[in-house]
C-alpha positions in Angstrom: -62.4 -29.7 -36.5 -60.7 -32.3 -34.4 -59.1 -34.1 -37.3 -57.4 -31.0 -38.9 -56.2 -30.0 -35.5 -54.8 -33.4 -34.8 -53.0 -33.5 -38.2 -51.5 -30.1 -37.6 -50.3 -31.1 -34.2 -48.8 -34.4 -35.5 -46.9 -32.6 -38.3 -45.6 -29.9 -36.1 -44.5 -32.5 -33.6 -42.6 -34.4 -36.2 -41.2 -31.1 -37.6 -39.9 -30.1 -34.2 -38.3 -33.5 -33.7 -36.5 -33.3 -37.1 -35.3 -29.7 -36.5 -34.0 -30.7 -33.0 -32.3 -33.8 -34.1 -30.8 -32.4 -37.3 -29.6 -29.0 -35.9 -28.2 -30.4 -32.6 -25.1 -32.2 -34.1 -24.2 -29.1 -36.2 -24.5 -26.7 -33.2 -22.5 -29.0 -30.9 -19.7 -29.9 -33.3 -16.3 -29.7 -31.6 -13.2 -31.9 -31.3 -13.5 -34.6 -28.6 -10.6 -37.0 -28.3 -9.7 -36.7 -31.9 -6.8 -39.2 -32.4 -3.5 -37.6 -33.6 0.1 -38.8 -33.4 3.3 -36.9 -32.7 6.8 -37.8 -34.0 9.0 -35.8 -31.8 9.9 -34.9 -28.2 7.3 -35.7 -25.5 6.9 -32.0 -24.7 5.3 -31.5 -28.1 2.6 -34.1 -27.3 2.1 -32.5 -23.9 1.7 -29.0 -25.5 -0.9 -30.3 -28.0 -2.8 -32.0 -25.2 -2.9 -28.9 -23.1 -3.9 -26.4 -25.8 -7.4 -27.7 -25.8 -7.9 -30.2 -23.0 -10.1 -33.1 -24.1 -10.0 -32.1 -27.7 -7.2 -34.5 -28.9 -6.1 -38.0 -28.0 -2.3 -37.7 -28.6 0.2 -40.5 -28.8 3.8 -40.5 -29.8 5.4 -42.6 -32.6 9.0 -43.3 -33.5 9.4 -41.2 -36.7 7.7 -39.7 -39.7 7.3 -43.1 -41.4 5.4 -44.5 -38.4 3.3 -41.4 -38.3 2.3 -41.7 -42.0 1.6 -45.4 -41.5 -0.8 -44.5 -38.7 -2.6 -42.1 -41.1 -2.9 -44.7 -43.8 -4.2 -47.3 -41.3 -6.9 -44.8 -40.1 -5.5 -44.8 -36.6 -5.1 -41.0 -36.6 -6.4 -38.0 -38.5 -3.1 -36.2 -38.5 0.5 -36.3 -37.4 2.7 -33.5 -36.0 6.3 -34.2 -37.0 9.3 -32.4 -35.6 12.1 -31.9 -38.1 15.4 -30.0 -38.2 13.6 -27.3 -40.1 10.7 -27.0 -37.7 7.3 -28.6 -37.5 5.4 -30.5 -40.2 1.7 -31.4 -40.1 0.8 -34.6 -42.0 -2.9 -35.0 -42.7 -5.3 -37.6 -43.9 -8.0 -35.3 -45.2 -9.8 -38.2 -46.9 -10.8 -39.4 -43.4 -12.6 -36.1 -42.8 -12.0 -32.8 -44.6 -13.6 -31.1 -41.6 -11.1 -32.5 -39.1 -8.3 -31.7 -41.5 -9.4 -28.0 -41.7 -9.7 -27.9 -37.9 -6.2 -29.3 -37.4 -4.8 -27.0 -40.0 -6.1 -24.1 -38.0 -4.8 -25.6 -34.8 -1.3 -26.0 -36.3 -1.2 -22.2 -37.0 -1.1 -21.6 -33.3 2.2 -23.5 -33.2 4.0 -21.1 -35.6 5.2 -21.8 -39.1 4.1 -25.3 -40.0 4.5 -27.1 -43.3 1.4 -29.1 -44.5 1.6 -32.5 -46.2 -1.6 -34.3 -47.1 -0.7 -38.0 -47.0 -4.1 -39.3 -47.9 -5.9 -36.4 -49.7 -9.5 -36.2 -50.5 -10.4 -36.5 -54.2 -9.4 -33.3 -56.1 -12.9 -33.2 -57.8 -14.6 -33.0 -54.4 -12.0 -31.2 -52.2 -14.3 -30.5 -49.3 -16.0 -34.0 -49.4 -19.3 -32.2 -49.8 -20.5 -34.3 -52.7 -19.8 -37.6 -51.1 -21.6 -36.5 -47.9 -24.5 -35.1 -49.8 -25.0 -38.3 -51.8 -25.7 -40.3 -48.6 -29.0 -38.5 -47.8 -30.8 -39.6 -51.0 -29.3 -43.1 -50.7 -30.7 -43.3 -47.2 -34.2 -41.9 -48.2 -34.6 -44.2 -51.2 -33.4 -47.2 -49.3 -36.0 -46.4 -46.6 -38.7 -46.1 -49.2 -37.7 -49.3 -50.9 -37.9 -51.2 -47.7 -41.3 -49.8 -46.9 -42.7 -50.6 -50.4 -41.3 -54.1 -50.3 -43.1 -54.7 -47.0 -46.4 -53.1 -48.2 -46.6 -54.5 -51.8 -44.7 -57.8 -51.8 -45.9 -60.9 -50.1 -43.7 -63.7 -48.9 -40.1 -63.9 -47.7 -38.7 -65.1 -51.1 -40.2 -62.2 -53.0 -39.0 -59.6 -50.5 -35.5 -61.2 -50.5 -35.3 -60.9 -54.3 -36.5 -57.3 -54.1 -34.0 -56.4 -51.3 -31.0 -57.9 -53.1 -32.0 -56.5 -56.4 -32.5 -53.1 -55.0 -29.2 -53.1 -53.1 -27.1 -54.2 -56.1 -28.7 -51.7 -58.5 -28.5 -48.9 -56.0 -24.8 -49.6 -55.3 -23.9 -49.8 -59.0 -26.0 -46.6 -59.9 -24.8 -44.4 -57.0 -21.2 -45.6 -57.4 -21.2 -44.8 -61.1 -22.6 -41.3 -60.5 -20.1 -40.5 -57.8 -17.1 -42.1 -59.5 -17.6 -41.6 -63.2 -20.2 -38.8 -63.3 -18.6 -36.4 -60.8 -15.2 -37.9 -60.1 -15.9 -37.5 -56.4 -14.9 -41.1 -55.4 -11.5 -42.7 -56.1 -10.6 -46.4 -55.8 -12.0 -49.5 -57.4 -15.5 -49.0 -58.7 -16.9 -52.4 -57.9 -15.5 -52.2 -54.3 -17.1 -48.8 -53.8 -20.4 -50.0 -55.4 -20.3 -53.0 -53.1 -20.1 -50.8 -50.0 -23.0 -48.6 -51.3 -25.0 -51.8 -52.0 -24.3 -53.1 -48.5 -25.4 -49.8 -46.9 -28.6 -49.6 -49.0 -29.4 -53.2 -48.4 -28.9 -52.8 -44.6 -31.3 -49.9 -44.5 -33.9 -51.4 -46.7 -33.8 -54.8 -45.0 -34.2 -53.3 -41.6 -37.3 -51.4 -42.7 -38.8 -54.4 -44.4 -38.0 -56.7 -41.5 -39.4 -54.4 -38.8 -42.5 -53.9 -41.0 -43.0 -57.6 -41.4 -42.7 -58.1 -37.7 -44.6 -55.1 -36.3 -46.6 -53.7 -39.3 -46.8 -50.0 -39.7 -45.3 -49.4 -36.2 -42.3 -51.4 -37.3 -41.8 -49.2 -40.4 -42.1 -46.1 -38.2 -39.6 -47.5 -35.8 -37.2 -48.3 -38.6 -37.5 -44.7 -40.0 -36.9 -43.4 -36.5 -33.7 -45.4 -36.1 -32.3 -45.0 -39.6 -33.4 -41.4 -40.5 -34.4 -39.3 -37.5 -31.7 -40.7 -35.3 -29.2 -42.4 -37.6 -28.7 -39.6 -40.1 -27.9 -36.7 -37.7 -25.6 -39.0 -35.7 -23.9 -40.4 -38.8 -21.3 -37.6 -39.0 -21.1 -38.1 -42.8 -20.0 -34.4 -43.2 -17.7 -34.3 -40.2 -16.4 -37.1 -38.0 -17.7 -39.2 -35.1 -15.1 -37.5 -32.8 -16.7 -34.1 -33.4 -20.1 -35.1 -32.0 -20.9 -35.2 -28.3 -20.2 -38.6 -26.8 -21.5 -41.2 -26.6 -23.6 -40.1 -29.6 -20.7 -40.1 -32.1 -20.1 -43.8 -31.2 -23.8 -44.6 -31.3 -24.0 -43.1 -34.8 -21.4 -45.6 -36.0 -23.7 -48.5 -34.8 -26.4 -47.4 -37.2 -26.4 -47.9 -41.0 -25.8 -44.3 -42.2 -22.7 -43.7 -40.0 -21.3 -47.2 -40.6 -21.9 -46.8 -44.4 -19.9 -43.6 -44.7 -17.1 -44.9 -42.5 -16.8 -48.1 -44.6 -17.0 -46.1 -47.9 -14.2 -43.8 -46.9 -12.1 -46.8 -45.7 -12.5 -48.7 -49.0 -12.2 -45.8 -51.4 -9.2 -44.1 -49.8 -7.5 -46.4 -47.3 -7.6 -49.9 -49.0 -10.2 -51.0 -46.4 -8.1 -50.0 -43.3 -10.3 -49.1 -40.3 -13.5 -50.4 -42.0 -13.9 -53.8 -40.4 -16.2 -52.6 -37.6 -18.4 -50.7 -40.0 -18.6 -53.6 -42.4 -19.8 -56.0 -39.6 -22.3 -53.4 -38.4 -23.9 -53.2 -41.9 -23.9 -56.9 -42.3 -25.5 -57.3 -38.9 -28.3 -54.9 -39.8 -28.9 -56.7 -43.1 -28.9 -60.2 -41.5 -31.2 -59.2 -38.7 -33.5 -57.4 -41.2 -33.8 -60.5 -43.4 -34.3 -62.7 -40.3 -37.2 -60.5 -39.2 -38.7 -60.7 -42.6 -38.8 -64.5 -42.2 -40.0 -64.3 -38.6 -42.7 -61.8 -39.5 -43.9 -64.0 -42.3 -44.2 -67.0 -40.1 -45.9 -65.1 -37.4 -48.5 -63.7 -39.8 -49.0 -67.2 -41.3 -49.5 -68.7 -37.9 -52.0 -66.0 -37.0 -54.0 -66.8 -40.1 -53.9 -70.6 -39.6 -54.8 -70.6 -35.9 -58.5 -71.3 -35.5 -60.5 -68.9 -33.4 -62.5 -69.9 -30.3 -65.4 -72.1 -30.9 
């Protein structure tokens, strides 16, 4: 009877961890230092800062053109612009439909405000739900691919071929489904596919590398980092600034969060604001591949070292 009880306890423990990690970001979602800009008198910026202290990081710009440039460069989610007719709210909903909705509601407290979406989300996916939902299966299949390559493929060269092949095919397939199948992703197809391939490769390589180095414990550690921690903190359906800090920033250092940030930057903003996310994904992939090599050599050394006597 001990084994069934142990299995039940293990599954319930994992279940509790998953519920806790996945529910926590949704329950604690709120604006925290969300960057916005104001083109107008300083008192407008002061009023926005005082409405919800700590919710917005407000800075002023010279005019409406400078405000729109900040949106296109992913330096801000929205801009409040004072005109002779009143107040305009310029949005970049493609950066985060959730933040755009939140700021639209906030603008209503200021009176009659005209809305202009400078960088709109794709019309076929107006809430960004399809793009966000696509990242979970990409994450899971990349995790599975990394584990299978560690378990079933011997040698660094074979695993390298498998990782590169999987990443390229995953990027092309998922990109085609989102862009041509559902129209949920604008921009250049090959650029978008390249981002998806980089994200898939970073996840798979980290799992394979940790597995090669630490065995099953390494695969478990990779799953913990990428799925149990990385997915809830990724903010794929919201924005890093809506998560409690420093966890929003931590999520951007893991492949799921960095992958979504880079995909939005490439698809909607011509790559603006995506450099940090790109280097994060490259770093995960390079370290993962290096661990595959280190793990292979370690195991080979262990086999070749003669035992005592």
